Biopython code that builds the backbone (N, CA, C, O; Angstrom):
import numpy as np
from Bio.PDB.StructureBuilder import StructureBuilder

atoms = [
    (1, "UNK", "N", (-13.241, 1.066, 4.383)),
    (1, "UNK", "CA", (-12.082, 1.839, 3.996)),
    (1, "UNK", "C", (-11.251, 1.102, 2.939)),
    (1, "UNK", "O", (-10.875, 1.672, 1.915)),
    (2, "UNK", "N", (-10.978, -0.166, 3.210)),
    (2, "UNK", "CA", (-10.134, -0.933, 2.293)),
    (2, "UNK", "C", (-10.822, -1.108, 0.942)),
    (2, "UNK", "O", (-10.182, -0.991, -0.103)),
    (3, "UNK", "N", (-12.107, -1.386, 0.964)),
    (3, "UNK", "CA", (-12.821, -1.583, -0.304)),
    (3, "UNK", "C", (-12.762, -0.316, -1.156)),
    (3, "UNK", "O", (-12.556, -0.393, -2.367)),
    (4, "UNK", "N", (-12.940, 0.840, -0.535)),
    (4, "UNK", "CA", (-12.878, 2.093, -1.274)),
    (4, "UNK", "C", (-11.468, 2.331, -1.829)),
    (4, "UNK", "O", (-11.307, 2.807, -2.953)),
    (5, "UNK", "N", (-10.461, 1.995, -1.034)),
    (5, "UNK", "CA", (-9.084, 2.171, -1.485)),
    (5, "UNK", "C", (-8.789, 1.227, -2.650)),
    (5, "UNK", "O", (-8.174, 1.628, -3.637)),
    (6, "UNK", "N", (-9.224, -0.013, -2.534)),
    (6, "UNK", "CA", (-9.048, -0.977, -3.629)),
    (6, "UNK", "C", (-9.716, -0.454, -4.898)),
    (6, "UNK", "O", (-9.113, -0.466, -5.972)),
    (7, "UNK", "N", (-10.964, 0.006, -4.773)),
    (7, "UNK", "CA", (-11.691, 0.521, -5.934)),
    (7, "UNK", "C", (-10.972, 1.717, -6.561)),
    (7, "UNK", "O", (-10.919, 1.845, -7.784)),
    (8, "UNK", "N", (-10.425, 2.582, -5.726)),
    (8, "UNK", "CA", (-9.705, 3.752, -6.241)),
    (8, "UNK", "C", (-8.464, 3.313, -7.018)),
    (8, "UNK", "O", (-8.208, 3.818, -8.111)),
    (9, "UNK", "N", (-7.691, 2.375, -6.460)),
    (9, "UNK", "CA", (-6.494, 1.892, -7.147)),
    (9, "UNK", "C", (-6.846, 1.246, -8.481)),
    (9, "UNK", "O", (-6.206, 1.518, -9.497)),
    (10, "UNK", "N", (-7.867, 0.388, -8.475)),
    (10, "UNK", "CA", (-8.266, -0.293, -9.708)),
    (10, "UNK", "C", (-8.803, 0.699, -10.734)),
    (10, "UNK", "O", (-8.584, 0.534, -11.934)),
    (11, "UNK", "N", (-9.498, 1.717, -10.269)),
    (11, "UNK", "CA", (-10.009, 2.754, -11.161)),
    (11, "UNK", "C", (-8.860, 3.534, -11.798)),
    (11, "UNK", "O", (-8.905, 3.860, -12.984)),
    (12, "UNK", "N", (-7.834, 3.830, -11.007)),
    (12, "UNK", "CA", (-6.666, 4.531, -11.535)),
    (12, "UNK", "C", (-5.979, 3.695, -12.612)),
    (12, "UNK", "O", (-5.519, 4.234, -13.619)),
    (13, "UNK", "N", (-5.908, 2.389, -12.405)),
    (13, "UNK", "CA", (-5.337, 1.503, -13.423)),
    (13, "UNK", "C", (-6.193, 1.555, -14.681)),
    (13, "UNK", "O", (-5.669, 1.671, -15.789)),
    (14, "UNK", "N", (-7.509, 1.469, -14.509)),
    (14, "UNK", "CA", (-8.425, 1.484, -15.654)),
    (14, "UNK", "C", (-8.306, 2.772, -16.463)),
    (14, "UNK", "O", (-8.427, 2.751, -17.688)),
    (15, "UNK", "N", (-8.070, 3.882, -15.787)),
    (15, "UNK", "CA", (-7.969, 5.175, -16.467)),
    (15, "UNK", "C", (-6.755, 5.261, -17.391)),
    (15, "UNK", "O", (-6.735, 6.066, -18.322)),
    (16, "UNK", "N", (-5.755, 4.440, -17.138)),
    (16, "UNK", "CA", (-4.533, 4.501, -17.954)),
    (16, "UNK", "C", (-4.589, 3.610, -19.181)),
    (16, "UNK", "O", (-3.719, 3.709, -20.046)),
    (17, "UNK", "N", (-5.584, 2.743, -19.282)),
    (17, "UNK", "CA", (-5.601, 1.718, -20.333)),
    (17, "UNK", "C", (-5.502, 2.303, -21.737)),
    (17, "UNK", "O", (-4.751, 1.787, -22.565)),
    (18, "UNK", "N", (-6.235, 3.354, -22.016)),
    (18, "UNK", "CA", (-6.262, 3.903, -23.378)),
    (18, "UNK", "C", (-4.931, 4.499, -23.822)),
    (18, "UNK", "O", (-4.608, 4.483, -25.009)),
    (19, "UNK", "N", (-4.170, 5.015, -22.889)),
    (19, "UNK", "CA", (-2.927, 5.696, -23.252)),
    (19, "UNK", "C", (-1.673, 4.970, -22.755)),
    (19, "UNK", "O", (-0.558, 5.434, -22.990)),
    (20, "UNK", "N", (-1.845, 3.853, -22.081)),
    (20, "UNK", "CA", (-0.720, 3.149, -21.465)),
    (20, "UNK", "C", (0.172, 2.462, -22.496)),
    (20, "UNK", "O", (-0.281, 2.015, -23.550)),
    (21, "UNK", "N", (1.441, 2.399, -22.154)),
    (21, "UNK", "CA", (2.392, 1.629, -22.967)),
    (21, "UNK", "C", (2.176, 0.140, -22.670)),
    (21, "UNK", "O", (1.444, -0.216, -21.747)),
    (22, "UNK", "N", (2.807, -0.704, -23.444)),
    (22, "UNK", "CA", (2.713, -2.144, -23.198)),
    (22, "UNK", "C", (3.208, -2.491, -21.794)),
    (22, "UNK", "O", (2.615, -3.325, -21.110)),
    (23, "UNK", "N", (4.290, -1.851, -21.371)),
    (23, "UNK", "CA", (4.827, -2.092, -20.031)),
    (23, "UNK", "C", (3.830, -1.681, -18.948)),
    (23, "UNK", "O", (3.653, -2.390, -17.957)),
    (24, "UNK", "N", (3.188, -0.542, -19.143)),
    (24, "UNK", "CA", (2.206, -0.063, -18.165)),
    (24, "UNK", "C", (0.975, -0.970, -18.131)),
    (24, "UNK", "O", (0.415, -1.218, -17.063)),
    (25, "UNK", "N", (0.558, -1.460, -19.288)),
    (25, "UNK", "CA", (-0.570, -2.390, -19.323)),
    (25, "UNK", "C", (-0.225, -3.678, -18.585)),
    (25, "UNK", "O", (-1.042, -4.207, -17.831)),
    (26, "UNK", "N", (0.991, -4.178, -18.806)),
    (26, "UNK", "CA", (1.439, -5.375, -18.100)),
    (26, "UNK", "C", (1.445, -5.131, -16.594)),
    (26, "UNK", "O", (0.892, -5.923, -15.830)),
    (27, "UNK", "N", (2.069, -4.036, -16.170)),
    (27, "UNK", "CA", (2.180, -3.737, -14.740)),
    (27, "UNK", "C", (0.806, -3.543, -14.109)),
    (27, "UNK", "O", (0.561, -4.007, -12.995)),
    (28, "UNK", "N", (-0.081, -2.866, -14.810)),
    (28, "UNK", "CA", (-1.435, -2.663, -14.285)),
    (28, "UNK", "C", (-2.175, -3.966, -14.105)),
    (28, "UNK", "O", (-2.817, -4.179, -13.077)),
    (29, "UNK", "N", (-2.093, -4.843, -15.093)),
    (29, "UNK", "CA", (-2.738, -6.142, -14.970)),
    (29, "UNK", "C", (-2.146, -6.977, -13.861)),
    (29, "UNK", "O", (-2.865, -7.651, -13.123)),
    (30, "UNK", "N", (-0.842, -6.930, -13.746)),
    (30, "UNK", "CA", (-0.148, -7.683, -12.704)),
    (30, "UNK", "C", (-0.548, -7.167, -11.321)),
    (30, "UNK", "O", (-0.827, -7.946, -10.409)),
    (31, "UNK", "N", (-0.569, -5.850, -11.183)),
    (31, "UNK", "CA", (-0.910, -5.254, -9.891)),
    (31, "UNK", "C", (-2.366, -5.479, -9.507)),
    (31, "UNK", "O", (-2.673, -5.620, -8.323)),
    (32, "UNK", "N", (-3.268, -5.516, -10.482)),
    (32, "UNK", "CA", (-4.691, -5.747, -10.186)),
    (32, "UNK", "C", (-4.858, -7.003, -9.330)),
    (32, "UNK", "O", (-5.585, -7.004, -8.337)),
    (33, "UNK", "N", (-4.175, -8.059, -9.734)),
    (33, "UNK", "CA", (-4.289, -9.314, -8.988)),
    (33, "UNK", "C", (-3.781, -9.184, -7.572)),
    (33, "UNK", "O", (-4.421, -9.665, -6.637)),
    (34, "UNK", "N", (-2.646, -8.545, -7.396)),
    (34, "UNK", "CA", (-2.073, -8.384, -6.056)),
    (34, "UNK", "C", (-2.927, -7.464, -5.186)),
    (34, "UNK", "O", (-3.097, -7.716, -3.993)),
    (35, "UNK", "N", (-3.454, -6.417, -5.773)),
    (35, "UNK", "CA", (-4.303, -5.482, -5.021)),
    (35, "UNK", "C", (-5.590, -6.174, -4.580)),
    (35, "UNK", "O", (-5.974, -6.088, -3.413)),
    (36, "UNK", "N", (-6.252, -6.854, -5.502)),
    (36, "UNK", "CA", (-7.525, -7.512, -5.171)),
    (36, "UNK", "C", (-7.329, -8.628, -4.150)),
    (36, "UNK", "O", (-8.122, -8.768, -3.218)),
    (37, "UNK", "N", (-6.274, -9.420, -4.325)),
    (37, "UNK", "CA", (-6.005, -10.503, -3.383)),
    (37, "UNK", "C", (-5.688, -9.951, -1.995)),
    (37, "UNK", "O", (-6.169, -10.480, -0.992)),
    (38, "UNK", "N", (-4.898, -8.914, -1.934)),
    (38, "UNK", "CA", (-4.548, -8.309, -0.648)),
    (38, "UNK", "C", (-5.766, -7.709, 0.036)),
    (38, "UNK", "O", (-5.935, -7.851, 1.248)),
    (39, "UNK", "N", (-6.616, -7.036, -0.738)),
    (39, "UNK", "CA", (-7.841, -6.459, -0.166)),
    (39, "UNK", "C", (-8.748, -7.564, 0.370)),
    (39, "UNK", "O", (-9.315, -7.433, 1.455)),
    (40, "UNK", "N", (-8.885, -8.649, -0.388)),
    (40, "UNK", "CA", (-9.729, -9.761, 0.052)),
    (40, "UNK", "C", (-9.168, -10.399, 1.322)),
    (40, "UNK", "O", (-9.920, -10.726, 2.239)),
    (41, "UNK", "N", (-7.856, -10.576, 1.374)),
    (41, "UNK", "CA", (-7.238, -11.153, 2.573)),
    (41, "UNK", "C", (-7.431, -10.259, 3.787)),
    (41, "UNK", "O", (-7.689, -10.746, 4.888)),
    (42, "UNK", "N", (-7.309, -8.964, 3.591)),
    (42, "UNK", "CA", (-7.540, -8.024, 4.694)),
    (42, "UNK", "C", (-8.983, -8.128, 5.184)),
    (42, "UNK", "O", (-9.240, -8.165, 6.387)),
    (43, "UNK", "N", (-9.908, -8.174, 4.248)),
    (43, "UNK", "CA", (-11.328, -8.258, 4.613)),
    (43, "UNK", "C", (-11.616, -9.537, 5.401)),
    (43, "UNK", "O", (-12.296, -9.496, 6.426)),
    (44, "UNK", "N", (-11.104, -10.658, 4.927)),
    (44, "UNK", "CA", (-11.314, -11.946, 5.599)),
    (44, "UNK", "C", (-10.737, -11.926, 7.015)),
    (44, "UNK", "O", (-11.302, -12.521, 7.933)),
    (45, "UNK", "N", (-9.619, -11.243, 7.180)),
    (45, "UNK", "CA", (-8.946, -11.196, 8.479)),
    (45, "UNK", "C", (-9.395, -10.028, 9.353)),
    (45, "UNK", "O", (-8.837, -9.805, 10.427)),
    (46, "UNK", "N", (-10.397, -9.286, 8.897)),
    (46, "UNK", "CA", (-10.939, -8.191, 9.701)),
    (46, "UNK", "C", (-10.037, -6.969, 9.774)),
    (46, "UNK", "O", (-10.194, -6.135, 10.665)),
    (47, "UNK", "N", (-9.099, -6.856, 8.850)),
    (47, "UNK", "CA", (-8.191, -5.708, 8.820)),
    (47, "UNK", "C", (-8.880, -4.567, 8.071)),
    (47, "UNK", "O", (-9.391, -4.761, 6.968)),
    (48, "UNK", "N", (-8.892, -3.385, 8.673)),
    (48, "UNK", "CA", (-9.588, -2.252, 8.055)),
    (48, "UNK", "C", (-8.660, -1.093, 7.711)),
    (48, "UNK", "O", (-9.102, -0.112, 7.114)),
    (49, "UNK", "N", (-7.418, -1.185, 8.066)),
    (49, "UNK", "CA", (-6.460, -0.106, 7.843)),
    (49, "UNK", "C", (-5.928, -0.117, 6.418)),
    (49, "UNK", "O", (-5.479, -1.147, 5.915)),
    (50, "UNK", "N", (-5.983, 1.050, 5.772)),
    (50, "UNK", "CA", (-5.433, 1.194, 4.427)),
    (50, "UNK", "C", (-3.925, 0.939, 4.466)),
    (50, "UNK", "O", (-3.375, 0.325, 3.551)),
    (51, "UNK", "N", (-3.269, 1.399, 5.502)),
    (51, "UNK", "CA", (-1.830, 1.165, 5.637)),
    (51, "UNK", "C", (-1.525, -0.333, 5.692)),
    (51, "UNK", "O", (-0.549, -0.794, 5.100)),
    (52, "UNK", "N", (-2.358, -1.084, 6.400)),
    (52, "UNK", "CA", (-2.163, -2.539, 6.463)),
    (52, "UNK", "C", (-2.371, -3.169, 5.095)),
    (52, "UNK", "O", (-1.678, -4.123, 4.741)),
    (53, "UNK", "N", (-3.316, -2.647, 4.327)),
    (53, "UNK", "CA", (-3.536, -3.177, 2.986)),
    (53, "UNK", "C", (-2.342, -2.872, 2.089)),
    (53, "UNK", "O", (-1.902, -3.732, 1.327)),
    (54, "UNK", "N", (-1.815, -1.649, 2.177)),
    (54, "UNK", "CA", (-0.627, -1.306, 1.398)),
    (54, "UNK", "C", (0.513, -2.267, 1.725)),
    (54, "UNK", "O", (1.220, -2.736, 0.833)),
    (55, "UNK", "N", (0.680, -2.550, 3.007)),
    (55, "UNK", "CA", (1.725, -3.469, 3.445)),
    (55, "UNK", "C", (1.463, -4.871, 2.903)),
    (55, "UNK", "O", (2.399, -5.575, 2.525)),
    (56, "UNK", "N", (0.203, -5.278, 2.863)),
    (56, "UNK", "CA", (-0.152, -6.598, 2.328)),
    (56, "UNK", "C", (0.196, -6.690, 0.841)),
    (56, "UNK", "O", (0.682, -7.722, 0.379)),
    (57, "UNK", "N", (-0.049, -5.616, 0.094)),
    (57, "UNK", "CA", (0.308, -5.597, -1.326)),
    (57, "UNK", "C", (1.828, -5.685, -1.467)),
    (57, "UNK", "O", (2.335, -6.443, -2.294)),
    (58, "UNK", "N", (2.548, -4.912, -0.663)),
    (58, "UNK", "CA", (4.014, -4.944, -0.704)),
    (58, "UNK", "C", (4.536, -6.361, -0.433)),
    (58, "UNK", "O", (5.431, -6.841, -1.129)),
    (59, "UNK", "N", (3.974, -7.021, 0.577)),
    (59, "UNK", "CA", (4.386, -8.393, 0.907)),
    (59, "UNK", "C", (4.051, -9.354, -0.228)),
    (59, "UNK", "O", (4.851, -10.228, -0.563)),
    (60, "UNK", "N", (2.881, -9.194, -0.811)),
    (60, "UNK", "CA", (2.470, -10.045, -1.927)),
    (60, "UNK", "C", (3.423, -9.887, -3.102)),
    (60, "UNK", "O", (3.815, -10.875, -3.723)),
    (61, "UNK", "N", (3.794, -8.654, -3.408)),
    (61, "UNK", "CA", (4.731, -8.394, -4.500)),
    (61, "UNK", "C", (6.109, -8.979, -4.183)),
    (61, "UNK", "O", (6.780, -9.526, -5.058)),
    (62, "UNK", "N", (6.513, -8.857, -2.931)),
    (62, "UNK", "CA", (7.818, -9.385, -2.529)),
    (62, "UNK", "C", (7.854, -10.912, -2.660)),
    (62, "UNK", "O", (8.834, -11.480, -3.141)),
    (63, "UNK", "N", (6.774, -11.563, -2.229)),
    (63, "UNK", "CA", (6.695, -13.023, -2.307)),
    (63, "UNK", "C", (6.703, -13.518, -3.757)),
    (63, "UNK", "O", (7.196, -14.610, -4.038)),
    (64, "UNK", "N", (6.168, -12.729, -4.658)),
    (64, "UNK", "CA", (6.061, -13.135, -6.065)),
    (64, "UNK", "C", (7.215, -12.606, -6.914)),
    (64, "UNK", "O", (7.186, -12.725, -8.139)),
    (65, "UNK", "N", (8.208, -12.035, -6.291)),
    (65, "UNK", "CA", (9.298, -11.384, -7.005)),
    (65, "UNK", "C", (9.975, -12.312, -8.017)),
    (65, "UNK", "O", (10.426, -11.854, -9.067)),
    (66, "UNK", "N", (10.049, -13.597, -7.712)),
    (66, "UNK", "CA", (10.733, -14.530, -8.620)),
    (66, "UNK", "C", (9.958, -14.751, -9.919)),
    (66, "UNK", "O", (10.498, -15.311, -10.873)),
    (67, "UNK", "N", (8.692, -14.312, -9.964)),
    (67, "UNK", "CA", (7.886, -14.443, -11.187)),
    (67, "UNK", "C", (8.342, -13.477, -12.278)),
    (67, "UNK", "O", (8.086, -13.702, -13.461)),
    (68, "UNK", "N", (9.009, -12.415, -11.877)),
    (68, "UNK", "CA", (9.355, -11.350, -12.820)),
    (68, "UNK", "C", (10.861, -11.205, -12.973)),
    (68, "UNK", "O", (11.623, -11.446, -12.036)),
    (69, "UNK", "N", (11.274, -10.809, -14.165)),
    (69, "UNK", "CA", (12.687, -10.486, -14.334)),
    (69, "UNK", "C", (12.936, -9.114, -13.712)),
    (69, "UNK", "O", (11.982, -8.381, -13.454)),
    (70, "UNK", "N", (14.191, -8.751, -13.465)),
    (70, "UNK", "CA", (14.485, -7.478, -12.793)),
    (70, "UNK", "C", (13.883, -6.243, -13.486)),
    (70, "UNK", "O", (13.426, -5.324, -12.806)),
    (71, "UNK", "N", (13.876, -6.209, -14.806)),
    (71, "UNK", "CA", (13.309, -5.050, -15.507)),
    (71, "UNK", "C", (11.806, -4.938, -15.244)),
    (71, "UNK", "O", (11.296, -3.843, -15.007)),
    (72, "UNK", "N", (11.098, -6.069, -15.285)),
    (72, "UNK", "CA", (9.663, -6.048, -15.011)),
    (72, "UNK", "C", (9.380, -5.697, -13.556)),
    (72, "UNK", "O", (8.388, -5.030, -13.260)),
    (73, "UNK", "N", (10.237, -6.136, -12.655)),
    (73, "UNK", "CA", (10.080, -5.776, -11.241)),
    (73, "UNK", "C", (10.117, -4.264, -11.069)),
    (73, "UNK", "O", (9.329, -3.702, -10.309)),
    (74, "UNK", "N", (11.030, -3.611, -11.771)),
    (74, "UNK", "CA", (11.140, -2.150, -11.692)),
    (74, "UNK", "C", (9.898, -1.460, -12.251)),
    (74, "UNK", "O", (9.432, -0.464, -11.696)),
    (75, "UNK", "N", (9.367, -1.989, -13.344)),
    (75, "UNK", "CA", (8.167, -1.420, -13.966)),
    (75, "UNK", "C", (6.979, -1.533, -13.010)),
    (75, "UNK", "O", (6.228, -0.575, -12.823)),
    (76, "UNK", "N", (6.818, -2.708, -12.412)),
    (76, "UNK", "CA", (5.710, -2.936, -11.472)),
    (76, "UNK", "C", (5.868, -2.050, -10.243)),
    (76, "UNK", "O", (4.896, -1.459, -9.773)),
    (77, "UNK", "N", (7.089, -1.957, -9.723)),
    (77, "UNK", "CA", (7.336, -1.133, -8.532)),
    (77, "UNK", "C", (7.036, 0.334, -8.830)),
    (77, "UNK", "O", (6.431, 1.024, -8.009)),
    (78, "UNK", "N", (7.453, 0.808, -9.989)),
    (78, "UNK", "CA", (7.198, 2.208, -10.354)),
    (78, "UNK", "C", (5.701, 2.481, -10.465)),
    (78, "UNK", "O", (5.220, 3.526, -10.028)),
    (79, "UNK", "N", (4.967, 1.538, -11.051)),
    (79, "UNK", "CA", (3.526, 1.744, -11.173)),
    (79, "UNK", "C", (2.856, 1.682, -9.801)),
    (79, "UNK", "O", (1.951, 2.469, -9.524)),
    (80, "UNK", "N", (3.281, 0.770, -8.952)),
    (80, "UNK", "CA", (2.714, 0.664, -7.600)),
    (80, "UNK", "C", (2.952, 1.971, -6.839)),
    (80, "UNK", "O", (2.043, 2.484, -6.186)),
    (81, "UNK", "N", (4.157, 2.503, -6.920)),
    (81, "UNK", "CA", (4.461, 3.773, -6.239)),
    (81, "UNK", "C", (3.575, 4.901, -6.787)),
    (81, "UNK", "O", (3.045, 5.702, -6.017)),
    (82, "UNK", "N", (3.416, 4.963, -8.110)),
    (82, "UNK", "CA", (2.584, 6.009, -8.731)),
    (82, "UNK", "C", (1.123, 5.857, -8.319)),
    (82, "UNK", "O", (0.456, 6.849, -8.024)),
    (83, "UNK", "N", (0.629, 4.636, -8.297)),
    (83, "UNK", "CA", (-0.761, 4.413, -7.895)),
    (83, "UNK", "C", (-1.007, 4.892, -6.468)),
    (83, "UNK", "O", (-2.017, 5.535, -6.184)),
    (84, "UNK", "N", (-0.079, 4.574, -5.581)),
    (84, "UNK", "CA", (-0.246, 5.004, -4.188)),
    (84, "UNK", "C", (-0.260, 6.527, -4.086)),
    (84, "UNK", "O", (-1.058, 7.102, -3.347)),
    (85, "UNK", "N", (0.617, 7.159, -4.823)),
    (85, "UNK", "CA", (0.681, 8.616, -4.809)),
    (85, "UNK", "C", (-0.605, 9.216, -5.389)),
    (85, "UNK", "O", (-1.191, 10.126, -4.802)),
    (86, "UNK", "N", (-1.035, 8.704, -6.535)),
    (86, "UNK", "CA", (-2.247, 9.215, -7.181)),
    (86, "UNK", "C", (-3.495, 8.975, -6.333)),
    (86, "UNK", "O", (-4.425, 9.780, -6.355)),
    (87, "UNK", "N", (-3.517, 7.878, -5.591)),
    (87, "UNK", "CA", (-4.675, 7.559, -4.761)),
    (87, "UNK", "C", (-4.799, 8.525, -3.576)),
    (87, "UNK", "O", (-5.886, 8.696, -3.026)),
    (88, "UNK", "N", (-3.701, 9.145, -3.191)),
    (88, "UNK", "CA", (-3.733, 10.094, -2.076)),
    (88, "UNK", "C", (-4.223, 11.472, -2.509)),
    (88, "UNK", "O", (-4.733, 12.236, -1.690)),
    (89, "UNK", "N", (-4.071, 11.786, -3.775)),
    (89, "UNK", "CA", (-4.472, 13.102, -4.282)),
    (89, "UNK", "C", (-5.978, 13.284, -4.281)),
    (89, "UNK", "O", (-6.473, 14.339, -4.678)),
]
sb = StructureBuilder()
sb.init_structure("model")
sb.init_model(0)
sb.init_chain("A")
sb.init_seg("    ")
for serial, (resi, resn, name, xyz) in enumerate(atoms, 1):
    if name == "N":
        sb.init_residue(resn, " ", resi, " ")
    sb.init_atom(name, np.array(xyz, "f"), 0.0, 1.0, " ", f" {name:<3s}", serial, name[0])
structure = sb.get_structure()
């Protein structure tokens, strides 16, 4: 389940590359790392719930918040919210 969800999120990011703004490209690249790391951590720990993976990504983003200025944090958060919504469709 988690692997399929990870692949869907990464695919959604890839689909935006041709038309994405610089901010969207930055946010997509930034999120790729958090999504992949969270999925790998879930797999290693035997977690299979997509909800748990979403929570792991949220925690990862929260822990890394000091890496980004407030404007970039908003851009990343907006893209993360959009990805989650698009992945459900």
